[in-house]
Each structure stands twice: as C-alpha cells, then as structure tokens.
N, C-alpha and C positions, 0 to 999 in steps of 0.2 A: 420474948416470942409473944403473935399474935396469940391472940383467943379466937379471933372470929376461925370460924372452922367451913368447911366445903360442905353443904349439906345436898347429900344423895336425893335425886329424884325418891317419892315416893311410889317402893314398887306399887300397891296396888293403884295408885292415880294411874302409873305407867297403862297397866293391864286394862284400866278403866277407858282412858284414852282409846288404845289399838282395836278393844270391843265398841266405842260411840263410831270408830272410822270403817267398822268392818260392819255394824247398823245403815250408816250414809251410803255405802257401795253397795249392799242388798235393797234399800230404799231405791237408789240409783237406778240400778238393775232390774228393777220389778218389772213383767212382763202386761201386755197391751192387755184389756182384756179380761182386768181382772173384776172381780165383783164390786160395786162402789160397798153395798152394807159390809160387806168383811173386811173393808179396809177397813173403814169408818170404826167398826168393832177395834180392831188391829190398832190405827191410831189412838183411841179412847184408851183403851188397856195401856198404851205406853204415855199419854199425858198424864193417866191416873196414876201408874207408879213415880212420876216426877214428881207430883206433891208431896207440900209437907205432911197434910194432913190434921193440921190445926183446925182448919175450918169446916164447917159441918158439909155448905155445897161440893165444895170437893171431894170429902173423905165419901160422904155419903150418897151425893148427890150423883157423881161419877159413874159411882158402884153401880145404881140404881138403871141408870141409863145404859151401860154396860150389860145388866142382866137382860133391859127391856131387849136389846140389837141381839143377843143370845137366843132371845123367844121366838124373833123372827127368823132368823134364821135356822130356826128351829121346828122349825113350823106349827110354835104352840102359840103368835099372837093373833089380836084380833084387830079391825082398823083402830078399835077404841086408844089401842096399845099407842098408833099413831099419835096423837092426840094426846095421851100419859104424857111420851115422851118430848115432841113440842112444848107443852106447861112447864115439864120436868127441865129442859134447858134455858125454855127463859128466865126460870127463874133461878139458877144456876148463874147466868149471865148478869142478873142483877144483882147478887149476893156474895157471887164468891171474893175475895180477900185477894186477890190474885189473879195475874192474866193468866198464866195455865189454864186454872179454872173456866175462866170465861173462853177463851180459846176454845179450848177442849168441848164445850156446850156449844159456844156459836158452829162447829166445824160439824158436829152432829145436828143444829138446827137446821142448816147450810145444806145440808144432805140431803134432810127433811121434804124442803120446799125444791130444791135443786134436780131431786132424782127419786120426787117420791114415786113415780112407774113404779122403781126397783124397788122397791117396799111393797107396794102391793101385789105386784106377781110375787110375789117370797107371799106375800100371806095369805092369795086368795091361789095362788096355784104350785104354790111349793117349788118356785124352780127362780132362776135369775131370766132378766130382759139383755143380760151383756152379752160379750162374745168370747162367754167364758170357753174356748176349746183351746187353749193352750196355745198358739199360735207361734211361729219361731219370732219374736223380738222383730228382728235387724227387716226380717221380710214381710210382715204384720204393718212395720212404720215405713217400709219405704211406699212412695203414695204408687209406684209401677208393679211393686212386689215382686221383682226381680230375684230371682236366688239366689240369696247372697253366698250361703255355702254352700253350696254348689260349687259357682266360678271360684270363692276364697280356695279351696280344695283344688281346684285342676290349676291356679295358680299354684298352688303349695307343690305340683307334681311337675311344672313347667308345661301344660299343655294351653298353652297361651290363646293360639288360637281359638282351643275350641269354647274356651273361658269367655272371650267375644260372641261366639254364638250364642251362647248360654245366654246371655245379657242381653241380645241383639231380640230373644224372643221376646220382651216384654220391654224393651229399653233401645229403640237405633241410634240412639247416640252414645254409645260406650266410650269414643273417646273423650267428646265434649264434656259430660259427666265423671271422668277421672279427671280433670282440670277442674269445673265449676260447681256442681255438685255440693249442695247444700249439709250434706250425707242427715238426715233426719232416721236414718237406719241406725246409727252409732250411739242414739243416745239413751237406749235400753239395749244394747249388747248386756248379754248375760258375762259374758267375761270383765264385766266391772268386779264383780263378785271378786275377783281374784285377784286383779292390780286395774286393769285401763280396758278402754273398749279399745277392739279392734281397728287399725286403718281400714276403715272399709274402702272408702274413696282412693285412697292411694293403691291400694292390690287393685283395683278398677283401670288407675291407670298404668299401671303393669302391665297386665292383662293387656290393655288398649299399643303403651308401648314397645313391646317385645313382640308381639302377633305379629305384625305388617299386615300388610293389605289381604281380609277375609270377605269373599265375596260371598254376599245375603243366599239365603235358599232361594229354590226352586219355586217360583210362583204355579198355584193353585190353576188349571185350566182356564181361560177365560170364560168366564160369563157373558160376556157383550155388554156386558152396562155400563155406564162411565157416571165419575164423579168428580163435580168441579169441589174444588177445594180451595178457600180464599184466602192465601196468607200464606207465606212459606216461612216461616217460625218453627219453631219445636215444634210446636201443637200440630200444625199444616202438615210438614212432613210428615212426622210420626205419625198422622193419621191416609196419608198418602201409601207411606211404607209398608203396614198391614192391610190397608185394601187392597191393592197392588196383589202383595202374596197371596191374599181370599182371591185374585181370579178378576177382581176390576178394574175399571182403567183410571187410574186417576192421574186428574190434571190439574196443577197447581197454578191461582192467578197470583203472584208477586206482582208489587206497583214499584221496586227496588229494584236496580240492575242485578244485584245476586240474592241469594240464597241466605239462608238462615234467620233473618229478624233480627232481633234484637242479641242475638246470640253474634252475629258479624258488628252490627252497628251499634250495640251499644255495650257490649263488653270487649273494653280494650287487649290490645294484641297482649298482651303481657300477662295478662291471666288466662287467656285460651287465643295460643297462634294460629292466625289464621289458617293455614294451611292445615291445621291437624283439626279443625272442625271440616274441612272439607275432603277428609279422609272417610267423617259419615255421611257427607250430602253426596257425595259419590257412589258410595254406596247404596243409598236409599235410590240413585237416579238410575243405578245398573237394574234396578227389577223392573225398570220400563215404565216408572212416571212421567208424567209430560209436563214444561214449564212452558206458561206463555208470560214474558217480561212486561214490565211499565203499562201496565193495566191496572188501573184503583179503580175500586168496586164505588160503584154511585158516580162517577165519573167519566169513564170509558168504557164503561158495561154495566151495566144495572142487574138487582135480582132476578128481576119479571125474565129476560131474555136466560138468564143461566136456567132457569125451573124448567124454562120451552127446550132446552139445548140437552140439558143432562138429566140421568134417571134420579141423582140427590145432589143435592150440594150441602157445602161444608159451611161453615161461617171460623174461620179462625186468626181474625187479623189482631189476635192480642191488644195488650197496651199499647201504642207507639207515640203517644201524644202526652204533653209535661201539664201539671199541676200550676195556678200561680200561685202567686201569693197574696194577691190584693191589694197593694200597696198601690199609693200615689208614685210615677215616674218608674213600673217596671215597665215602660215600651223604650225606655232610654238607650242608644248607644253605649253596647259592651252588657248589658244582663243579657243573660243567655240562660236560654233550658239546660236544663246535663242531659236531657234526650237531644236536646239540637248537637251542644254539642260533642258528645260521644258519635253522635252518627254523622257530623261530615270530618271528623277524626278515622270513622272506619270507612269514609267516602273518599281517606287519604284528600283531605280538604283543609290542609294544616294552618291552622291559627299559629301567629308568631305570640311569643310573651313573652320574648324577651325582658327581663329586669322590669316586668311590670307584679302589680301584688295584686292577684288573686284571693278571693271570698269566694267559698262554696256553703249554701246554706243546704242543711241536710244534716241524717245520721245513718242512713240506708246504705247499699251496700254500692247504688249506685251514686251515693253524694263520694264514696270511698274511690269511685273509679275516678271520679272529674277530679278528686282535687290529684291524684297520681298522675292522670293524664296532665293535666297540668303543669306539674312540676315537669316533666318529662319534654314539655315542650320552652322547657326555659324561663318558666315564670320567679323572680325572683323572691318572692313570699308567696307563699299559700295557705290558707288559714280556712278550716272548717266552723261554722256559726251552728251551733245547736244549741237549743231549748231546753234541754234537760241533761242529765250527764249522762259520761261514759258510759258507765250500766246502764242506762236508758236505752243506748242506738242499739238501731234492729239489726245494724250490720254484724259480719259477722268476727269474731275477736280478732282473727289471723288476720281479717283484713284492716280493722282499726292498729293492731301492731304492726302491720308492713308499713303502713301510712306514718304509721310515726316516726320509725325506722327509716324514712326516706324525708325527713326533716318538714312534715306537716305539723302545724300548731293547729292545736284544739281547744276553741274560745268556746266554751261549753256553757249552757245554766244564763244562757243570752239570746233572747226574741226579738227577733228584726220588726223595726219601729216607724223604720220611713228608709227612704233613700234620697241620698244629696245627687242632685242634678247642677251640673256646671253652666253656662250659658249656653254651651252650644248641644246643651241636650245629651249630654254621655256622662255616666255614673263618674261621680268622686269618692262617695264613701254609705256605709251603712250606718245608722243609729241603730242598736240596739239597749232593751231595758235589761237590765240584772234580774235573775229567775232567781229563785231558792226555792227548795224542796221543801211538801207541804205534805197533806193529809195522802196514803195510799186509799189508792181506787181501784177493784177490780186485781190487785196484785201487782199493783203499778206505781211509784209516788207519784205524786202530780205537783204542779210549780202555782209558784204565784209571784208577784212580783216583789223584787224588796221593798221598793222605795226606794230607792236611790236612782240619781241623773243616769238619765242612758248615756250609753259608752257610745263614741264615732271610731267604729273602723273604714280606713283608710281603704279605698281599692281600684283599681281600672280594670278591673271582668270583676261583676257580680253574675256568678252561676248558680239557679236556682235547681234545687234537687227534693225537693220536699212530695214525688208520688207521682205515678204518670195516669192519665186517661185515656178515655176509647173514642176512637171518633163513631158516633154512634147516627150521627143525622139522617144518612141515607136509609138507611133499616129502619128509622121510627116510620118514615116515610115511603117507605114499603110493606108498613103494616107489622112489621116486626117489632113486638113488646122490649122496652126498654126500661130499666127503673133505675134509678140513683146511677144513672153512668155508665149502667154493664147490660149486657143485652138479658134477658128472664129467659128462661127454660125452663122444659119440664127437668127429673131430675134425669128423662133417656136422653136429652140435651134435644130433645123435636120439641114444636110450637104448635099452640091448640089453631086449629083453620089452618092451618099449610102444612100441610103433608109431603113430605122429602126434603124440606129446608132444617139444618142442625145446628147448631152451633157451638163448640166446648173451647176448654184453653182459660186464657185470660180473662177475652171479650166477655166473659160469662158468667167467672169466679170474682174477676178483677186481677191486678196484680201478682204475681204467684212466684215460684219454682217455678226450674226449667225443669225437675223430678214431675213437678205437678201438672204441667200442660202435658206434658207427655205422659203425663200416666188417663188424663183425659181426654187424648186423645187413642187411649189403648180403649176407653168403654165408647166412645161415641162410633169409633171406627166398627164395631161390634155390635153395634144398634144399627149402623147404615147396614149392614150385611142381611142381618135382620132384617127389617123392611125392605130390602130388594128381596127376598124370600128365603134367603140362602140359612145355613149354620156351619158357616167355615172353623175351623179351629185352627189356630198358629199353636206347632211345636215344635222340639227340641229334640233332636235322637240320641247329644251328646250325653254317653254316658259319668255317672258322678264316680269318682272317686269311694272306696269304701272308706267310712272314718276309720281316726287309728285308736288304738281301743289304749294307750300309752298311755300314764295321768301326765297330766297338763301342772308341771310347778311354774310359779311364777316369775312372771319375765316381761321387763320394759316395753313399752310399745313404740316400735318403730315411725317418727314422724318426718315428714318430707322437708327436705334440706332448700334454703331458699342462698338464691345469688346474693351476694354481698349487693348490703344496701347502695354503696356508692358507686360501684359498679352500675348495678340495673338500674339507677335512676337516669341514665345518662344514654338511654335507649328504650326500644320498643320487646325487648324480645323478652323471653320467656323467665321467668321471675320462678318461680319453682322448680328445684331437681325431681326427676324419680328417681325411687327404691336403686342401689342394686340386686340384682339375682339373688345373692347370698341374705341380704335385710328381707326381701319377700318371701323367702320360702322358711325365715324365723318367724316373718307377722304372721303368713297363710297358718302354720305350726302351733300358732296362741288361740284358733279358734276350737271354739269346744262342741263342734258341729252339735247344735243344739237340735236341726233339723232330721237326727239320727240318736240323740240321746237324751228321751225325755220329753221331744216336741211334736216334731213331723212323726213319730212313729201315734201318738195317739188319733193322729188326723188320718193316720193311712199313707201317711210316708206323704213323698215331695210328690208335688202338684207337677206335673207335665202340661199338662191345658191348659188355653184360658178361651 
C-alpha cells in the first residue's frame, strides 16, 4: 500500500485566495474621481499589513506615515507635516530591508510630488481638489459621456431605436462604435465587484443591429450662420452633425472621394463593414449637412478664403500621414506605410500579395489591421516585427489574438536596424537587433540590445506602422500655431488673434481613438455655438426604464463570437458576430444601474442636456 497521501488544499488558504480575488476586483472597479490622498492611505495600510514586522522602518515608519496622512484628511495637519512625511518616506526607502517597505514609502513620496496640490488643499482649505462627485464610472470614463446605463436598460427592454436615439445625443456614430470602439467605459465597471464588466460595446452593437434605420432628431430653426468643417472623418462629421442640429449650416470639405476619413480608408472592412459605416454617415447627412468633395486645404482652398466666406472655420483634418523609420532604403520599392497600404485597400486599389512574404513593423491596432489585411490579400507569410514584448503592444488584446488565430507570426523583441535592398531598388528583407527587457520606467519595461548579432528577416513587402502624423504645413503658413507636429489650440479649441477659427480631434490632440475624436467634436461644436452668440442645448426625450429592484446574482459575461479563422481569412466580410436577442437581454440584465443606485442620485440624477 502506497504511503503517499493526497493532501486536500488547506481551507484557510482557499478562503484567503478568494479574498485576494475579491480585493483585486474591488480595486479594478474603483470609480474615477477618488481622492488621491485617501487612496494613498488605503494602499499604505494594505502594504503595512503585508510586511513581516521585523525591521523598524516598515513596522514603525509606515505606521507613522499612515498617521500623518490621517492627520491631513482629518484637518489636523500643517504644511510642516508634508516635510515630515517626505523625510520619513525617504528614510524608509533608504533603510527598509524588503521591497514592500521601500515601495510603500516610495508610493507616498511620489504622491507628495505628483499630487502635492491635493495635500495642500486638504491642509489649507479642508477639501479635495479632485472630482469626488461619485460619477457613474462608465459614463465618466467614456470620452463623449454617453448615457451608458440608459441605453443598456433600453436594450434590455427591446427598445433598440430609443437606445440608438439616446446614444446619438452624445455620439452620432452608434453603429461604427458598436464595431470598433475601444470601450474605455468598461475599465471601471462596478459589475467587476460581482464577476466581470458589462459588455458595453457588444450591447451598443445590438442596439444598432436590431434598431434598423433611425432618423435623426429635428434641427433647431436656422440661424443663418455657416460653418466650414475641414475634414470628413469622425471628428469633422460629429461636429457638423451637432452644429446642424443647433440650426447652423455646416459645410464639410473632404479631400477624398467619400466621407469617413480613417474609418473608411484606415479600418479594414472585416472590422468595420463599410455599409454599416454608411448607416451612420447617411443619418448625419439627413440633418442637412452639405459636403464638398475633392478639395484639399492649402492646395485647392485656403484658410483665408474660408474665413471670408464662413462665420466660423473648424479644422478637423485628423492624422492621415505616416511616420518614418529613419533607415536608409526606406524609399525602396515594396516599402509602404500602413496608412498608404490601408487607404489603397479602402479605395479598392487591391495589391496582389499572393505567394509573397510580408513584414509589418509596429505593435498597435493599425499594425494588426495591416497584417490581417495582407493575409487576406494572399500573402504566403505575414510577420509582425516589434521591438518590445507582446504584453507591451498597444493594440487591443482581441486584435492580437485575432491576428495569431489567422496565422500571423509575432517577431517580438526585435528592433529594426537596416533595410536590405536589391540591385533593382526593391526591398529584400530587414535586419533586426535582438532586444531584452530592462528596467521599468513609468510603469513600462524598457528594452536594450542583447549584444547578439542582428537577425535577418526576408520579405517582399515591408509595411511601416509606427504611428501617424498630421499635415500641418499650410496651417503654419496661415499663421496657425503648430507645436511638435500638432496644431496648438487653447483649451476651448480656439487660437489667439484668430477669431472664428477652431481646431479639434487628432490634429490638435495627436492620434487617438474614434470616441475621443467624437468627444472633442462635441466640445468644439458647443464652443462654436457660443462664439456665434447662441446657447443651444442638445437633448433627448427618450424615457429611461426604471431600475430593476431585484438582486443581481453572479452571472458570466456574454462575449461576441467570431467566424472561424480558416473561413474569415479568405474574405473581407465582417469577423464578429452580434449577440442574439436572448444573450443581449441577459447581458443588459447584469447592469447594476449605478445611475440610480448610489451614483446618479447623488448628483441629481441623469444628465439630459449637454
């Protein structure tokens, strides 16, 4: 008989692991707007509880720091207290025997430097400078502040058209965002405390898919004002939509044959079917927005001309050019920018890659779009070359997973060193320098060369996807301030000594997400309205269902499914499948309705106007 026995897991350990998971979920779902001083106190107490207690710096020092922070919060501290805290934190960092003590003290020290104003406000005025107004997390983290709980509740009741109307109050691209939004709203979803965040983007897709055609609201009476909007991307079209609803005539100038900007010419059809993009654009045009195609600013028309013809001019040209590697041979045949490559595909100028080897440099969403598009164009082998780790890629995790499922090779920790060109000036391959992870800087692992010889990666086509730039030459010549490749505006989107000219979106902020461009468009449209002497308000008269009072038991999250990789890689049809109506109702039922229970009512309820 064997002497070995199966040892059952220790019950205390199982309970403790469960508590740790609960703590992780609570930290993950902590709402935006929390007091940083109070958060420092909470984390310091957590670290203090984790120390072994054998050395004085941890046992005594962290406790003393905690008392100092409590004095700040209780209104008992003076400015001298901050000096004591800084000295104590530095002393612990220099003498603690373990990393726990050092990191806890370092956290307090960094806070004293990074948000010192918050400490001072507590000491001098007894209040926070932060936005501690208990916002609904999903609404607060949505750049456009879309009423997320409202449209989820409407989807739950099968009122899909009303859900679309509610979304359009703040975002005129509900269909598009249902496919491609990066959903920052899910990051702090309070449902994380129970099980997992709500699939907010998926429910937006449900609303758009099931609603059918939904007409825009009626426009306000005409003001007789005309506004020129430069750029027909998401930012320009959103601003034009809201200006039109306010009663101003918006005229969009677009240099390409069709509207949509990077939505049409940068995002492949398999991610965003263009007929679905048309649904949003057609709704915007139904408001009366006028469009002038094929006109490029600085070439066909100037800012000076537009200022004479219009009551206001809005620059929303986006980030439509590419960044360069800066390597010799980058002008060789077969070396393309991802922007150019994807734009050609968007224009139906298809490049036959049958049997060819393709390498794409970069680790963002544009890089993933490029590699997956190349695969669909018949490439024999497609590789991503990235100088950092997969964990450091800025692309959405599901985009990386989708690329790997379709047979894309990830060549990570390899930095481009030289481009190999043949006698016909055509690219043959690229030399890359092996990298290794190094010290963590600003929360991200840096890299450095390993010292090993460069590696050669053969390729017939090399696509560069390391970022996007903005065409600013004409604007500089027109006297518009440009700094580090971006148009520099005041916080209101205006310029000094240039009344009536505004800018917003990627050209002012740098390349960002679609929902960020839409949010900027909302703000600048409201500012143009104020500049013209009005104060229009965009509202929505949709009645939101009352919150369900029943308990929410733990329930798994419904994720969107995808077509099989072996099937979808052969065409450009949409990859993602929508939820069924039954799945959508279950997912909508998981929402905790923070707008009613414990959040929105503190602020006076749902915001119906902007």
